[in-house]
C-alpha positions in Angstrom: -0.2 0.1 0.0 1.2 3.6 -1.0 0.5 6.0 1.8 1.0 9.6 1.5 1.9 11.4 4.8 1.5 15.4 4.8 3.0 17.6 7.6 1.0 20.9 6.8 2.7 24.4 6.9 2.3 27.5 5.3 5.8 27.9 5.1 7.1 24.3 4.6 5.0 21.5 3.9 6.6 17.8 3.8 5.0 15.1 1.5 6.4 11.6 2.5 5.0 8.6 0.2 5.7 5.4 2.6 5.3 1.7 1.7 6.0 -1.0 4.4 6.2 -4.3 4.8 6.9 -6.5 7.8 10.8 -6.5 7.2 11.2 -2.9 6.4 10.2 0.7 5.6 10.8 2.8 2.4 9.6 6.1 1.8 10.5 9.0 -0.4 9.7 12.6 0.3 9.3 15.8 -1.1 9.4 19.5 0.6 7.4 22.5 -0.4 8.7 25.9 0.2 6.5 28.5 0.2 8.0 31.2 1.4 6.7 34.1 3.0 6.0 36.5 0.0 2.6 37.2 -1.4 -0.7 37.5 0.7 -2.0 34.8 3.0 -4.7 34.3 0.2 -1.7 33.5 -2.4 0.2 31.4 -0.3 -2.7 29.1 0.0 -3.8 28.8 -3.7 -0.3 27.8 -4.3 -0.1 25.3 -1.5 -3.4 23.9 -3.0 -2.2 23.6 -6.2 1.3 21.9 -5.5 -0.5 19.4 -3.3 -2.4 18.3 -6.4 0.8 18.4 -8.3 2.3 15.9 -5.5 -0.8 13.7 -5.6 -0.6 13.3 -9.3 2.8 12.5 -9.0 3.1 10.3 -6.1 -0.8 8.7 -6.9 -1.4 7.2 -3.2 -3.5 4.6 -2.0 -4.1 6.3 1.4 -3.7 10.1 2.3 -3.0 11.0 6.2 -2.6 14.6 6.8 -1.7 15.9 10.2 -4.1 17.9 12.2 -2.6 21.3 13.1 -1.8 21.6 16.7 -3.0 24.9 18.2 -0.7 26.1 20.9 -2.2 28.5 23.3 1.3 30.9 22.8 0.3 31.3 19.3 -1.4 34.9 18.0 -4.8 34.4 16.2 -3.2 35.5 13.1 -0.8 32.4 12.9 -3.6 30.2 13.8 -5.7 30.8 11.2 -2.3 30.6 8.8 -2.2 27.2 9.9 -5.2 26.0 9.8 -6.0 27.5 6.7 -3.1 25.5 5.3 -4.6 22.5 6.7 -8.0 23.3 5.1 -5.9 24.1 1.8 -4.5 20.8 1.8 -7.4 18.6 2.7 -9.5 20.3 0.1 -7.1 19.3 -2.8 -6.8 16.0 -1.2 -10.6 15.6 -1.3 -11.3 16.9 -5.1 -8.4 14.5 -6.0 -9.5 11.7 -4.4 -13.3 12.2 -5.6 -11.6 12.2 -9.7 -10.4 8.6 -9.0 -12.0 5.4 -10.4 -11.2 3.9 -6.7 -10.8 6.8 -4.3 -8.2 6.9 -1.9 -9.4 7.0 2.2 -8.2 10.4 3.2 -7.1 10.6 7.1 -6.4 13.6 9.7 -4.6 12.6 12.6 -3.5 14.2 15.4 0.5 14.5 16.0 0.4 13.0 19.5 -2.0 10.2 18.2 0.3 9.4 15.1 3.4 9.3 17.4 1.9 7.1 19.8 0.3 4.8 16.8 3.7 4.7 15.1 6.5 4.9 17.6 4.5 4.0 20.9 4.6 7.5 22.5 2.0 10.0 22.2 4.0 12.3 24.9 7.3 12.2 22.7 8.8 15.8 21.8 8.6 16.9 18.3 12.2 17.0 18.6 13.0 13.6 19.6 11.1 12.1 16.5 13.4 12.0 13.8 16.1 10.1 15.9 13.3 7.8 17.2 12.1 6.9 13.8 15.8 6.1 12.7 16.0 3.7 15.7 12.8 2.0 15.4 12.8 1.5 11.5 16.7 0.9 11.2 17.0 3.6 8.8 20.2 4.8 7.1 20.0 8.6 8.2 17.9 10.9 10.4 14.8 12.3 8.6 14.5 16.3 8.7 11.8 17.2 11.0 9.2 18.0 9.1 9.7 14.9 6.8 9.7 12.8 10.2 6.3 14.4 11.3 4.8 13.4 7.5 6.1 10.1 8.0 5.0 9.4 11.5 1.2 10.4 10.0 1.8 7.9 7.2 3.0 5.2 9.3 -0.5 5.7 11.8 -2.4 5.6 8.7 -0.8 2.3 7.7 -2.0 0.8 11.1 -5.0 2.3 10.4 -5.3 4.5 13.5 
């Protein structure tokens, strides 16, 4: 099964296509750097269409998008921007999946739930996730933080969380 994990962000979005078997984990990833230029609307539109492009290229059987964690220290504008990125991605995934002969399942998974399912510890600090993935799945290199988050979401969807 080909599972696309997405760590949404308005500045950086990570897309990871994971293929799992009992013996090993294989994945490929893409990073989209939206930058900080342009209006919020323009950036969300670019993110939406980039997601369509990634879906067309990777053609997943299942899609898992990390649900944004809203931290109390964030201001209202950044909360709206993060949620806007999630909505732009979810809309792209829904439209893309509906156009297929056999629609892909779409999951939205909170980061803590994904970490618990994929790594056994939902309270693990975000900074510890890349190294935990490397050790658990015997990866040759430690993935970047955004790639690790997208990979954990994909692994949780693979387990059927």
